[in-house]
C-alpha positions as CSV (number, residue, x, y, z in Angstrom):
1,M,0.0,-0.3,0.2
2,S,1.2,3.5,-0.9
3,H,1.6,6.4,1.6
4,P,2.0,9.6,-0.1
5,E,2.3,11.6,3.3
6,L,5.2,9.7,4.2
7,N,9.2,11.2,3.4
8,P,9.8,10.7,0.1
9,I,13.1,9.2,1.0
10,L,11.5,6.2,1.5
11,H,9.6,6.0,-2.6
12,N,13.1,7.3,-3.4
13,Q,12.1,11.5,-4.2
14,A,13.7,14.4,-3.8
15,P,12.8,15.4,0.1
16,V,10.2,18.5,0.6
17,P,11.4,21.9,0.9
18,L,11.2,23.5,4.1
19,L,10.2,27.2,5.0
20,V,12.9,27.7,8.0
21,I,12.3,30.7,10.0
22,I,15.4,32.7,11.5
23,S,13.6,35.2,14.6
24,G,15.1,36.4,17.8
25,P,15.4,39.8,19.5
26,S,17.5,42.6,18.3
27,G,21.0,42.3,18.3
28,V,21.3,38.8,18.9
29,G,23.0,38.0,16.1
30,K,20.9,37.0,13.0
31,D,22.9,38.2,10.3
32,T,25.9,36.6,11.5
33,V,24.5,33.4,12.2
34,L,22.7,33.6,8.7
35,M,25.8,35.3,7.1
36,R,28.1,31.9,8.2
37,M,25.1,29.5,7.0
38,R,25.7,31.0,3.2
39,E,29.4,30.5,4.0
40,F,28.6,26.8,4.9
41,G,27.8,26.3,1.4
42,M,24.5,25.3,2.8
43,P,21.7,24.7,-1.0
44,F,19.8,27.0,0.7
45,H,17.9,30.0,-0.6
46,F,17.8,32.9,1.2
47,V,14.9,35.5,1.4
48,V,16.0,39.1,1.2
49,T,13.7,41.0,3.5
50,T,12.9,44.4,2.0
51,T,12.5,47.1,4.2
52,S,11.9,51.0,4.0
53,R,13.9,52.0,6.7
54,G,17.5,53.7,6.0
55,Q,20.5,51.4,5.0
56,R,23.1,51.6,7.7
57,P,27.0,51.6,7.4
58,G,28.5,48.6,5.8
59,E,24.8,47.1,4.6
60,V,25.1,45.9,1.3
61,E,21.7,46.0,-0.9
62,G,20.5,42.9,-2.6
63,F,21.9,41.3,0.4
64,D,21.6,42.7,3.8
65,Y,18.1,44.2,2.7
66,N,16.7,45.3,-0.2
67,F,16.0,49.4,0.4
68,I,12.8,50.9,-1.0
69,S,11.2,53.8,-0.3
70,K,8.0,54.1,2.5
71,D,6.1,54.8,-1.0
72,E,7.1,52.0,-2.9
73,F,7.2,49.7,0.1
74,E,2.8,50.9,0.2
75,T,2.8,50.0,-3.1
76,M,3.5,46.6,-2.7
77,I,0.8,46.9,0.0
78,A,-1.5,47.5,-2.1
79,N,-0.4,45.3,-4.7
80,N,-1.1,42.4,-2.6
81,D,3.1,41.4,-3.2
82,L,4.1,40.8,0.4
83,L,3.8,37.3,2.4
84,E,4.1,39.1,5.9
85,H,4.8,43.1,6.5
86,A,5.1,45.2,9.5
87,V,6.2,48.1,10.8
88,V,9.2,48.0,13.5
89,Y,10.5,51.0,14.9
90,G,8.7,53.5,12.6
91,E,9.5,51.8,9.7
92,Y,8.3,48.8,7.0
93,K,9.9,45.5,6.8
94,G,8.2,42.7,4.6
95,I,8.7,39.4,2.8
96,P,8.1,39.5,-0.8
97,K,5.9,36.5,-1.8
98,S,7.1,35.9,-5.5
99,Q,10.9,34.9,-3.8
100,V,9.2,32.3,-1.6
101,R,7.5,30.9,-3.6
102,D,10.1,30.5,-6.4
103,A,12.5,29.0,-4.6
104,L,9.9,26.2,-3.2
105,A,9.1,25.5,-6.5
106,S,12.4,24.9,-7.7
107,G,13.0,22.5,-4.8
108,K,15.2,24.3,-2.1
109,D,14.3,24.7,1.3
110,V,13.3,28.4,1.8
111,I,15.4,30.6,5.2
112,L,13.5,33.6,5.9
113,R,15.2,35.9,8.6
114,I,12.8,38.2,10.5
115,D,11.5,39.2,14.0
116,V,9.7,37.9,16.2
117,Q,6.3,40.0,15.9
118,G,6.4,38.4,11.8
119,A,7.4,35.6,13.0
120,A,4.1,34.6,15.0
121,T,2.5,36.0,11.4
122,M,4.0,33.4,9.7
123,R,2.7,30.4,11.4
124,K,-0.6,31.8,11.3
125,L,0.0,31.6,7.3
126,V,2.3,28.9,7.2
127,P,1.8,26.6,10.0
128,D,3.8,23.8,8.8
129,A,6.9,26.3,8.7
130,V,9.6,25.3,11.1
131,L,10.3,28.4,13.8
132,I,14.0,28.5,14.9
133,F,14.3,31.2,18.3
134,I,17.9,32.4,18.5
135,V,18.9,33.8,21.8
136,P,21.5,35.4,23.8
137,P,23.6,34.1,26.8
138,S,22.4,36.5,28.6
139,S,20.6,39.9,28.8
140,A,23.4,41.8,29.7
141,E,25.1,40.1,26.1
142,L,22.5,41.3,23.9
143,A,22.5,45.2,25.8
144,N,26.0,45.4,25.2
145,R,26.1,44.1,21.8
146,L,23.1,46.8,21.1
147,R,25.9,49.2,22.6
148,L,28.6,48.6,20.6
149,R,26.6,48.5,17.7
150,R,26.6,52.7,18.3
151,T,23.3,53.3,16.3
152,E,20.6,54.0,18.9
153,S,21.2,57.1,21.6
154,A,20.3,55.7,25.6
155,E,16.5,56.2,25.0
156,G,16.5,53.8,22.1
157,L,18.6,51.7,23.8
158,E,16.3,51.1,26.6
159,R,13.2,51.1,24.2
160,R,15.0,48.1,22.3
161,M,16.1,46.4,25.4
162,A,12.4,46.8,27.0
163,L,11.5,45.1,23.5
164,A,13.8,42.2,23.8
165,E,12.6,41.4,27.0
166,E,9.3,41.0,25.6
167,E,10.2,38.7,22.5
168,M,12.1,37.0,25.0
169,G,8.8,36.3,26.9
170,R,7.4,34.7,23.3
171,V,10.0,31.5,22.7
172,D,7.6,29.3,23.4
173,E,5.9,30.2,20.4
174,F,8.7,28.8,18.5
175,D,9.5,25.0,17.3
176,Y,13.1,25.6,18.8
177,V,15.6,27.6,20.6
178,V,19.3,28.1,19.3
179,M,21.7,29.8,21.7
180,N,23.7,32.4,19.8
181,P,27.9,32.7,21.8
182,E,29.3,36.4,21.5
183,S,32.2,35.7,18.9
184,R,30.9,32.1,18.3
185,P,28.2,31.9,15.2
186,D,29.4,28.7,13.8
187,E,27.9,26.8,17.1
188,A,24.3,28.3,15.9
189,A,25.0,28.0,12.7
190,S,25.9,24.1,12.6
191,M,23.2,24.0,15.4
192,I,20.5,25.2,12.4
193,Q,21.4,22.9,10.3
194,A,21.1,20.5,12.4
195,I,17.5,20.7,12.8
196,I,17.2,20.6,9.3
197,R,18.8,17.9,9.0
198,A,16.8,16.7,11.3
199,E,13.8,18.1,9.7
200,K,14.2,16.7,6.9
201,S,14.0,13.0,8.0
202,R,11.0,13.2,9.8
203,I,8.4,10.4,9.0
204,R,5.5,12.8,8.1
205,P,7.3,15.8,6.5
206,R,5.9,19.1,7.3
207,R,4.0,20.7,3.6
208,I,4.3,24.1,2.7
209,K,1.2,25.7,1.4
210,L,1.4,29.4,0.4
């Protein structure tokens, strides 16, 4: 008897592609961990988030974010071109639908880096997505990382830390939690890769529907 809902590997077929959500509080090192995963050479498609905020020193257009104006972003909203979007610190951030659909159709796993609010939205939209929450070893270390950015005023830093504490309280909304120690992003990247490999071996795989 055939069981098409079982892992395709059992039928000598290609594994079903995954949609993996990487989230966590601001300053936890999501970008650094994802960069290490890219450098490991795993065959994932990393979706580039579109944002209306200004480009920071060192950020690369089309790699870190797609930077557009607020007017352009609002046009994308009106045209229903975004899978998910939100206002974060007064600026728009969102995920273009076309990137995700095209990558999944090609058979590639898709990785999204989004904030905690966006991850909650994605859980509702795509229940079979894999949600991974990255955490710092301590609140003190997170505060230090944010200070070292030198992009926030004292008041701005206080607001970010308050939001981070609130976001940390939502960890139970995720499937997995991964610690990202300072200066050791390889550990977190390797853990995420191990999670993805394990998900590929599920008897009944997740089915992504957009």
